[in-house]
C-alpha positions as CSV (number, residue, x, y, z in Angstrom):
1,M,-88.6,-16.6,88.6
2,R,-91.3,-19.2,88.6
3,A,-94.7,-18.5,90.1
4,I,-98.1,-20.1,90.6
5,I,-101.4,-18.4,91.0
6,V,-103.9,-19.7,93.5
7,E,-107.3,-18.2,92.7
8,D,-110.8,-19.7,92.2
9,E,-112.3,-16.8,90.3
10,V,-111.4,-16.9,86.7
11,P,-111.6,-13.2,85.9
12,A,-109.4,-12.3,88.8
13,R,-106.9,-15.0,87.8
14,E,-106.7,-13.9,84.2
15,E,-106.3,-10.2,85.2
16,L,-103.4,-11.1,87.6
17,E,-101.8,-13.3,85.0
18,Y,-101.9,-10.4,82.5
19,L,-100.4,-7.9,85.0
20,V,-97.6,-10.3,86.0
21,E,-96.8,-10.8,82.3
22,A,-97.0,-7.1,81.5
23,Y,-94.9,-5.8,84.4
24,S,-92.3,-8.5,85.2
25,E,-90.2,-11.3,83.8
26,I,-91.8,-13.8,86.2
27,E,-93.0,-17.0,84.5
28,V,-96.4,-18.2,85.8
29,T,-96.2,-22.0,85.4
30,H,-99.4,-23.3,87.1
31,F,-102.8,-22.2,88.3
32,F,-104.8,-23.7,91.1
33,D,-108.3,-23.1,92.6
34,D,-108.0,-25.5,95.6
35,G,-105.6,-25.3,98.6
36,L,-105.0,-29.0,98.9
37,D,-104.0,-29.2,95.3
38,V,-101.4,-26.6,95.9
39,L,-100.0,-28.5,98.9
40,K,-99.7,-31.7,96.9
41,F,-98.0,-29.8,94.1
42,L,-95.5,-28.2,96.4
43,Q,-94.5,-31.6,97.8
44,E,-93.1,-32.6,94.4
45,H,-92.3,-29.2,92.8
46,E,-90.5,-26.0,93.7
47,T,-91.7,-22.5,92.9
48,D,-90.3,-19.1,93.7
49,V,-93.5,-17.2,94.4
50,I,-97.1,-17.9,95.2
51,F,-99.9,-15.4,94.4
52,L,-102.4,-16.6,97.0
53,D,-106.1,-15.8,97.4
54,I,-107.4,-16.4,100.9
55,N,-111.0,-17.6,100.2
56,I,-110.3,-20.8,98.4
57,P,-111.8,-24.3,98.8
58,S,-110.5,-27.3,100.9
59,L,-107.6,-25.4,102.6
60,N,-107.9,-21.6,102.8
61,G,-105.1,-19.3,102.0
62,M,-104.1,-18.5,105.6
63,L,-103.9,-22.2,106.6
64,L,-102.0,-23.0,103.4
65,A,-99.5,-20.1,104.0
66,S,-99.0,-21.3,107.6
67,T,-98.1,-24.7,106.4
68,I,-95.7,-23.3,103.7
69,S,-94.0,-21.1,106.3
70,K,-92.6,-24.3,107.9
71,F,-90.9,-25.4,104.7
72,T,-87.1,-25.4,104.7
73,K,-87.1,-23.6,101.3
74,R,-90.0,-21.2,101.4
75,P,-91.4,-19.4,98.3
76,Y,-92.4,-15.7,98.5
77,I,-96.1,-15.4,99.3
78,V,-98.2,-12.5,97.9
79,F,-101.7,-12.6,99.2
80,T,-104.4,-11.4,96.8
81,T,-107.7,-10.9,98.5
82,A,-110.8,-8.8,98.9
83,Y,-110.6,-8.9,102.7
84,K,-108.6,-6.3,104.7
85,E,-108.9,-8.0,108.0
86,H,-106.3,-10.7,107.4
87,A,-103.4,-8.3,106.8
88,A,-101.9,-8.5,110.3
89,Q,-102.0,-12.3,110.2
90,A,-100.4,-12.3,106.8
91,F,-97.4,-10.4,107.9
92,E,-97.0,-12.5,111.0
93,L,-96.5,-15.3,108.4
94,E,-93.8,-13.1,106.8
95,A,-95.8,-12.7,103.6
96,F,-94.0,-10.6,101.0
97,D,-97.1,-8.4,100.3
98,Y,-100.9,-8.2,100.8
99,I,-102.7,-7.0,97.7
100,L,-106.4,-6.0,97.8
101,K,-108.9,-6.6,95.1
102,P,-110.0,-5.0,92.8
103,Y,-106.4,-4.8,91.6
104,D,-104.7,-1.5,91.3
105,E,-102.3,-1.7,88.3
106,K,-99.7,0.7,89.7
107,R,-99.7,-1.2,93.0
108,I,-99.2,-4.5,91.3
109,A,-96.4,-3.1,89.1
110,G,-94.6,-1.8,92.2
111,M,-95.0,-5.0,94.0
112,L,-93.6,-7.0,91.1
113,S,-90.6,-4.7,90.8
114,R,-89.8,-5.2,94.5
115,L,-90.4,-8.9,94.2
116,E,-87.8,-9.3,91.4
117,S,-85.3,-7.1,93.3
118,A,-85.8,-9.2,96.4
119,F,-85.3,-12.4,94.5
120,K,-82.0,-11.1,92.9
121,R,-80.8,-10.0,96.3
122,D,-81.6,-13.2,98.0
123,H,-79.9,-15.3,95.3
124,V,-76.8,-13.1,94.9
125,E,-74.7,-15.8,96.6
126,I,-75.6,-18.2,93.9
127,T,-75.0,-16.0,90.9
128,L,-72.0,-13.9,92.2
129,P,-69.3,-16.6,91.8
130,N,-70.2,-17.1,88.1
131,R,-70.1,-13.4,87.5
132,N,-66.7,-13.0,89.2
133,L,-65.4,-16.0,87.2
134,K,-66.5,-14.4,83.9
135,S,-65.1,-11.0,84.9
136,H,-61.7,-12.6,85.8
137,L,-61.5,-14.5,82.5
138,N,-62.4,-11.4,80.6
139,S,-59.6,-9.5,82.3
140,Q,-57.2,-12.3,81.4
141,G,-58.3,-12.3,77.8
142,Q,-59.9,-15.7,78.1
143,Q,-63.5,-14.9,77.4
144,S,-63.6,-17.4,74.6
145,E,-63.4,-20.2,77.2
146,I,-66.9,-19.4,78.3
147,P,-69.6,-21.0,76.1
148,T,-71.8,-18.5,74.2
149,Q,-75.1,-18.7,72.4
150,A,-73.7,-17.4,69.2
151,S,-74.3,-20.7,67.3
152,N,-77.6,-21.3,65.5
153,R,-77.3,-25.0,66.2
154,I,-79.7,-26.4,68.8
155,N,-79.4,-29.8,70.5
156,L,-82.9,-31.3,70.6
157,K,-83.8,-34.5,72.3
158,K,-86.0,-37.4,71.0
159,N,-86.1,-41.0,72.2
160,D,-82.8,-40.6,74.2
161,K,-81.1,-39.3,71.1
162,I,-79.6,-35.8,70.7
163,I,-80.5,-34.3,67.3
164,V,-78.4,-31.3,66.3
165,T,-80.8,-29.0,64.6
166,D,-80.5,-25.7,62.8
167,A,-82.5,-23.1,64.8
168,N,-84.4,-21.9,61.8
169,D,-85.8,-25.4,61.4
170,I,-87.7,-24.9,64.6
171,Y,-91.2,-23.5,64.1
172,Y,-92.4,-23.0,67.6
173,A,-92.2,-24.3,71.2
174,I,-94.9,-24.8,73.9
175,A,-94.5,-24.9,77.7
176,N,-95.9,-28.2,79.0
177,E,-95.6,-28.6,82.8
178,K,-91.8,-29.0,83.6
179,V,-90.7,-29.6,80.0
180,T,-90.9,-27.7,76.7
181,L,-92.3,-29.3,73.5
182,V,-90.4,-28.2,70.4
183,Y,-91.8,-28.5,66.9
184,T,-90.1,-28.6,63.5
185,K,-91.9,-29.2,60.2
186,K,-92.2,-32.9,60.7
187,E,-91.0,-33.7,64.3
188,E,-91.8,-33.1,67.9
189,Y,-89.1,-33.0,70.6
190,T,-89.3,-32.8,74.4
191,M,-86.7,-30.6,76.1
192,P,-86.3,-31.2,79.9
193,M,-86.4,-27.5,80.8
194,S,-88.8,-24.6,81.1
195,I,-89.7,-22.6,78.1
196,T,-87.8,-19.6,79.5
197,E,-84.7,-21.7,79.7
198,F,-85.2,-23.0,76.1
199,D,-86.0,-19.5,74.8
200,S,-82.6,-18.3,76.1
201,L,-80.9,-20.8,73.8
202,L,-82.6,-19.4,70.6
203,P,-81.3,-16.7,68.4
204,E,-83.1,-13.5,69.3
205,N,-83.4,-12.3,65.8
206,L,-85.4,-15.3,64.8
207,F,-87.7,-16.1,67.7
208,F,-90.3,-14.1,69.7
209,R,-91.9,-15.1,73.0
210,C,-95.4,-14.3,72.0
211,H,-97.2,-15.7,75.0
212,R,-96.1,-17.1,78.5
213,S,-96.5,-20.6,77.0
214,Y,-95.3,-20.1,73.4
215,T,-92.2,-19.1,71.5
216,V,-92.5,-18.7,67.7
217,N,-90.1,-18.5,64.8
218,L,-90.9,-15.2,63.1
219,T,-89.8,-16.4,59.7
220,K,-92.4,-19.2,59.8
221,I,-95.4,-16.9,60.2
222,L,-97.7,-17.2,57.2
223,E,-100.8,-15.2,58.4
224,I,-101.5,-12.8,61.3
225,V,-105.2,-13.1,62.3
226,P,-106.8,-10.4,64.5
227,W,-108.3,-12.0,67.6
228,F,-110.4,-10.8,70.6
229,N,-109.1,-8.0,72.9
230,Q,-106.9,-6.7,70.1
231,T,-104.7,-9.7,70.2
232,Y,-103.6,-12.1,67.3
233,M,-103.5,-15.7,66.3
234,L,-100.6,-16.7,64.1
235,R,-100.8,-19.3,61.4
236,L,-97.6,-20.9,60.3
237,K,-96.2,-22.2,57.1
238,D,-96.6,-26.0,56.6
239,L,-98.4,-26.5,59.9
240,T,-102.0,-26.3,61.1
241,E,-101.2,-25.2,64.7
242,E,-102.3,-21.6,65.6
243,I,-100.1,-19.7,67.9
244,P,-101.6,-17.0,70.2
245,V,-100.1,-13.6,70.9
246,S,-101.0,-12.6,74.4
247,R,-102.3,-9.2,75.3
248,S,-99.1,-8.2,77.1
249,K,-97.0,-9.1,74.1
250,V,-99.1,-7.3,71.4
251,K,-97.2,-4.0,71.5
252,A,-93.8,-5.6,71.1
253,F,-95.1,-7.9,68.4
254,R,-96.6,-5.0,66.4
255,Q,-93.2,-3.2,66.5
256,I,-91.3,-6.3,65.4
257,M,-93.7,-7.0,62.5
258,H,-94.2,-3.3,61.6
259,L,-98.0,-3.5,62.1
């Protein structure tokens, strides 16, 4: 699932981002602090869920939600606000949930679980045929006809060319709007997919999603530098770029690296 957060208070935005990362597989792709900017974005892009504050500039959250409710394909809307009095109006607009600030961690975790379940349920008609096909081929002994990700060869794109690359030659990848930037020792490639999609192509034993915007090759880590809030910055062999480990990924990273 892809999400955007609409919030004009930085601490509240960062806390919500952390909770979404910690308790779900939802990918937060963009942040906004102005209602009109959200509307412009949605005219050209699709998202699955909007975490929406009510008291925002230009176009408040209620007016924005009312406009979105008229869309043919509507994202889930979760209101995040300090104001109780708008709850009835929110549910008239068929909002998925109405979360009050300050955030309650258990409340957020429960909402995110229900949100992911609802998304799977609402998209079952899209995914079911593929599952049935795979099940049928398995029963017929034809599983090998379905492509797998067993190969460590990755097709990277540069200047309209496809460069077949050994996965271990990839140092890290960064989410950048609707594409993913992939870096080897000497080259930069642009992949026309989200970082979540690109991450699924990589060998799990080599790569770790250390941040919502970063995936890193564990074998390329040269130095692990303690950072604020008990997080880390990673320095890589051969490169000057430093890769952050987000707060929600620290526990898993320590286990993998035996820290």
